[in-house]
C-alpha positions as CSV (number, residue, x, y, z in Angstrom):
1,M,-75.1,90.1,17.5
2,A,-71.9,88.2,17.1
3,C,-71.4,84.8,18.7
4,S,-69.7,84.8,22.1
5,E,-66.2,83.5,22.5
6,A,-67.7,80.6,24.5
7,D,-69.8,79.6,21.5
8,Y,-66.9,79.8,19.1
9,A,-64.8,77.7,21.5
10,Y,-67.6,75.1,21.6
11,L,-67.7,75.0,17.7
12,R,-63.9,74.7,17.6
13,E,-64.1,71.7,19.9
14,V,-66.9,70.1,17.8
15,V,-64.6,70.4,14.7
16,R,-61.6,69.0,16.6
17,L,-63.5,66.0,17.9
18,Q,-65.1,65.2,14.6
19,S,-62.2,65.8,12.2
20,A,-59.1,66.5,14.3
21,N,-58.7,69.9,12.6
22,L,-57.6,72.7,14.9
23,I,-59.2,76.0,14.1
24,D,-57.2,78.9,15.5
25,P,-59.3,81.5,17.4
26,S,-58.1,84.2,15.0
27,R,-60.2,82.5,12.3
28,N,-63.5,82.6,14.2
29,A,-65.1,84.7,11.4
30,L,-64.9,81.6,9.2
31,F,-67.6,80.0,11.3
32,D,-70.0,82.9,10.5
33,T,-69.7,82.4,6.7
34,R,-69.3,78.7,6.4
35,L,-71.9,77.6,9.0
36,A,-74.7,80.0,7.8
37,P,-76.0,77.3,5.3
38,V,-75.8,74.6,8.0
39,A,-77.8,76.8,10.4
40,R,-80.5,77.4,7.7
41,L,-80.8,73.7,6.9
42,A,-81.1,72.9,10.6
43,G,-84.0,75.3,10.9
44,V,-82.4,78.0,12.9
45,S,-81.8,81.6,11.9
46,N,-78.2,82.2,13.2
47,L,-75.1,80.7,14.6
48,E,-76.2,81.2,18.2
49,G,-79.3,79.0,17.4
50,L,-77.1,76.4,15.8
51,V,-74.9,76.2,18.9
52,S,-77.9,75.9,21.1
53,L,-79.2,73.0,19.0
54,L,-75.9,71.3,19.1
55,K,-75.7,71.6,22.9
56,E,-79.3,70.5,23.5
57,D,-79.4,67.4,21.4
58,R,-75.9,66.8,20.2
59,P,-77.2,65.3,16.9
60,A,-74.3,63.3,15.3
61,H,-75.3,64.3,11.7
62,L,-75.3,68.0,12.7
63,Q,-71.9,67.8,14.4
64,R,-70.5,66.1,11.3
65,A,-72.0,68.8,9.1
66,V,-70.3,71.5,11.1
67,A,-66.9,69.7,10.8
68,E,-67.3,69.2,7.1
69,A,-68.2,72.8,6.5
70,M,-65.0,73.9,8.4
71,T,-62.7,71.4,6.8
72,I,-59.9,73.2,4.8
73,N,-60.4,72.3,1.2
74,E,-57.8,74.5,-0.5
75,T,-56.4,72.7,-3.6
76,S,-55.5,73.2,-7.2
77,F,-54.3,71.2,-10.2
78,F,-50.6,70.2,-10.1
79,R,-50.2,72.0,-6.8
80,D,-46.5,72.4,-6.0
81,P,-44.8,71.8,-9.4
82,K,-41.6,70.5,-7.8
83,T,-43.6,67.7,-6.2
84,F,-45.1,66.7,-9.5
85,A,-41.7,67.0,-11.2
86,M,-40.2,64.6,-8.6
87,L,-43.2,62.2,-9.2
88,S,-42.7,62.0,-12.9
89,E,-38.9,62.0,-12.9
90,E,-38.1,60.0,-9.8
91,I,-40.8,58.1,-8.0
92,L,-43.2,56.9,-10.7
93,P,-40.4,55.6,-13.0
94,R,-39.0,53.5,-10.0
95,L,-42.5,52.2,-9.2
96,I,-43.3,51.3,-12.8
97,E,-40.0,49.4,-13.1
98,E,-40.6,47.6,-9.8
99,R,-44.2,46.7,-10.6
100,A,-43.6,45.7,-14.2
101,G,-44.2,42.0,-13.4
102,A,-47.6,42.6,-11.8
103,K,-48.6,45.5,-14.1
104,R,-50.6,46.9,-11.2
105,L,-50.3,50.3,-9.5
106,R,-52.3,51.8,-6.6
107,I,-52.0,55.4,-5.5
108,W,-53.8,57.1,-2.6
109,S,-54.6,60.8,-2.5
110,A,-55.3,60.7,1.2
111,A,-56.8,64.2,1.6
112,S,-58.1,64.7,-1.9
113,S,-60.5,67.6,-1.3
114,T,-62.4,68.3,-4.6
115,G,-60.2,65.9,-6.6
116,Q,-57.6,68.1,-8.3
117,E,-54.7,66.2,-6.9
118,A,-56.0,62.7,-7.8
119,Y,-56.8,63.8,-11.4
120,S,-53.4,65.6,-11.7
121,V,-51.7,62.3,-10.8
122,A,-53.8,60.4,-13.3
123,M,-53.0,63.0,-16.0
124,T,-49.3,62.6,-15.2
125,L,-49.6,58.9,-15.6
126,A,-51.4,59.2,-18.9
127,E,-49.1,62.0,-20.2
128,K,-45.7,60.7,-19.1
129,F,-46.1,56.9,-19.1
130,P,-48.2,55.8,-22.1
131,G,-46.9,52.2,-21.6
132,L,-49.3,51.9,-18.6
133,A,-52.3,51.7,-21.0
134,G,-52.5,47.9,-20.4
135,W,-51.9,48.1,-16.6
136,D,-54.3,47.9,-13.7
137,V,-54.0,51.5,-12.4
138,K,-56.1,53.1,-9.8
139,V,-55.8,56.5,-8.1
140,V,-58.0,56.5,-4.9
141,G,-59.0,59.9,-3.5
142,T,-60.4,60.2,0.0
143,D,-61.6,63.1,2.1
144,I,-63.7,63.6,5.3
145,S,-66.2,65.8,3.6
146,R,-69.0,64.1,1.7
147,Q,-69.7,67.3,-0.2
148,V,-66.2,67.6,-1.7
149,V,-66.1,63.9,-2.4
150,E,-69.3,64.2,-4.5
151,Y,-67.8,67.2,-6.2
152,A,-64.7,65.2,-7.1
153,K,-66.8,62.4,-8.4
154,S,-68.6,64.8,-10.7
155,A,-65.3,65.6,-12.4
156,R,-66.5,69.0,-13.5
157,Y,-64.7,72.2,-12.7
158,R,-65.4,75.9,-13.2
159,R,-63.1,78.1,-15.2
160,L,-61.5,79.6,-12.1
161,E,-60.5,76.1,-11.0
162,V,-59.0,74.9,-14.3
163,N,-57.1,78.2,-14.5
164,R,-55.3,77.4,-11.3
165,G,-52.2,75.2,-12.1
166,L,-53.6,73.4,-15.1
167,P,-51.4,74.0,-18.3
168,A,-53.5,75.0,-21.3
169,R,-52.4,72.0,-23.3
170,M,-53.5,69.7,-20.5
171,L,-56.9,71.4,-20.4
172,V,-57.4,70.9,-24.1
173,K,-56.1,67.3,-24.1
174,Y,-57.8,65.9,-21.0
175,F,-61.0,68.0,-20.5
176,E,-64.2,68.5,-22.4
177,R,-66.0,71.8,-22.2
178,H,-69.7,71.9,-21.2
179,E,-70.8,75.5,-21.4
180,E,-69.1,77.2,-18.3
181,E,-67.6,74.0,-16.9
182,W,-64.9,71.6,-17.9
183,E,-65.2,67.9,-17.4
184,V,-62.3,65.5,-17.0
185,C,-62.1,63.1,-19.9
186,A,-63.4,59.5,-19.5
187,R,-59.9,58.1,-19.8
188,V,-58.6,60.0,-16.8
189,R,-61.9,59.6,-14.8
190,Q,-61.7,55.8,-15.2
191,M,-58.4,55.8,-13.4
192,C,-59.8,57.6,-10.3
193,E,-62.3,56.8,-7.6
194,F,-63.3,58.8,-4.5
195,H,-64.5,57.8,-1.0
196,V,-65.4,59.5,2.3
197,V,-62.7,58.6,4.8
198,N,-61.8,60.1,8.2
199,L,-58.0,59.7,8.6
200,C,-58.2,59.9,12.4
201,A,-60.9,57.1,12.7
202,P,-60.4,53.4,11.9
203,L,-60.0,53.2,8.2
204,P,-62.4,51.3,6.0
205,K,-61.1,48.4,3.9
206,L,-58.5,49.9,1.5
207,P,-55.9,48.3,-0.8
208,V,-52.2,48.4,-0.1
209,F,-50.8,51.4,-1.9
210,D,-47.6,51.8,-3.8
211,L,-47.6,55.6,-3.3
212,V,-49.5,57.7,-0.7
213,L,-49.9,61.5,-1.1
214,L,-50.7,63.0,2.3
215,R,-50.1,66.6,1.5
216,N,-51.0,69.8,3.2
217,V,-53.3,68.3,5.8
218,L,-51.2,67.3,8.8
219,L,-50.6,71.0,9.5
220,Y,-54.1,71.2,10.9
221,F,-53.8,68.1,13.2
222,P,-52.7,68.1,16.8
223,Q,-49.6,65.9,17.5
224,Q,-51.5,62.9,18.8
225,D,-53.7,62.8,15.7
226,R,-50.7,63.1,13.5
227,R,-49.3,60.0,15.2
228,T,-52.6,58.2,14.6
229,V,-52.6,59.1,10.9
230,F,-49.0,58.1,10.4
231,G,-49.7,54.7,12.0
232,Q,-52.7,54.1,9.8
233,V,-50.9,55.2,6.6
234,H,-47.9,52.9,7.5
235,Q,-50.4,50.0,7.5
236,Q,-51.7,50.9,4.0
237,V,-48.4,51.6,2.2
238,A,-46.4,48.7,0.6
239,R,-43.2,47.9,2.3
240,D,-41.3,49.1,-0.8
241,G,-43.7,52.0,-1.4
242,Y,-43.5,55.7,-1.0
243,L,-45.1,58.5,1.1
244,M,-45.1,62.1,0.1
245,L,-46.0,64.9,2.4
246,G,-46.6,68.6,1.8
247,N,-43.5,70.8,1.4
248,A,-44.0,72.3,4.9
249,E,-44.7,69.0,6.6
250,Q,-42.4,66.4,8.2
251,A,-42.8,62.9,9.6
252,E,-41.2,64.0,12.8
253,D,-43.7,62.1,14.9
254,S,-43.1,58.8,13.2
255,T,-39.4,58.4,12.6
256,N,-39.9,54.8,13.7
257,L,-42.3,54.2,10.8
258,F,-40.9,56.2,7.9
259,E,-37.4,57.3,6.9
260,V,-36.7,60.2,4.7
261,E,-35.1,60.2,1.3
262,F,-34.2,63.2,-0.9
263,A,-34.6,63.9,-4.6
264,A,-33.6,67.3,-6.0
265,Q,-35.2,70.0,-3.8
266,C,-38.1,67.8,-2.5
267,Y,-38.1,64.8,-0.2
268,Y,-40.2,61.7,0.3
269,Y,-40.4,58.9,2.8
270,R,-40.0,55.1,2.6
271,P,-41.6,52.8,5.3
272,V,-39.3,51.5,7.9
273,V,-39.4,47.7,7.6
274,K,-39.1,46.1,11.0
275,R,-37.1,42.9,11.0
């Protein structure tokens, strides 16, 4: 027997409260597939039993497990080629010139999922800017899901994953094959680190970033949570730094914090510096 609409509504609310993600009712079937393993680990046989357990005891770890299982983790290497073209042709050259004195660069992949975006940025730095070899460079990837963060840390990807967006020459140059998996090479791995972070909760101690990539995540947040995220990101990006959103996203809720600049067919944001 399928879950009742009331049960699905309850699960949607758990996800919203835990992660700020809004699950449309038309996608209720996702709960059936994604929460089946969570139900088994919780010792119940179906989704109805999981909902009953959540309602009875409201265990925090189980609520978090539900939210993590439902978090959207769609990603690929070099997702949105125009964005990476703008990075390598416009933004990174500016940053490298401006940071030449300190020889230090900090980049935040703020919704990094299984790590492809962070590793793509690191590969771009290694490929396009060999002069950074003596710099202090770090790409920090964060995500709300512990499971995907651990996957990113492993730096190993299946054939289907490396076939999505990764040019063959980059695969050969920056990965090592281990039977049916491909592992990011040590040089690129050393540039990256990954942490569990909820963008809608108070942030842990993070560095000030020269560039923040906040792509393809705000679409799933309600307006109030978008404002919260923009406010927190504004605190973490250098005053002369850069913010990049997904191609379908805008900082319309935070025009007092970020102002738009254009390059080619993409655009990015600079923090508004209050005087």
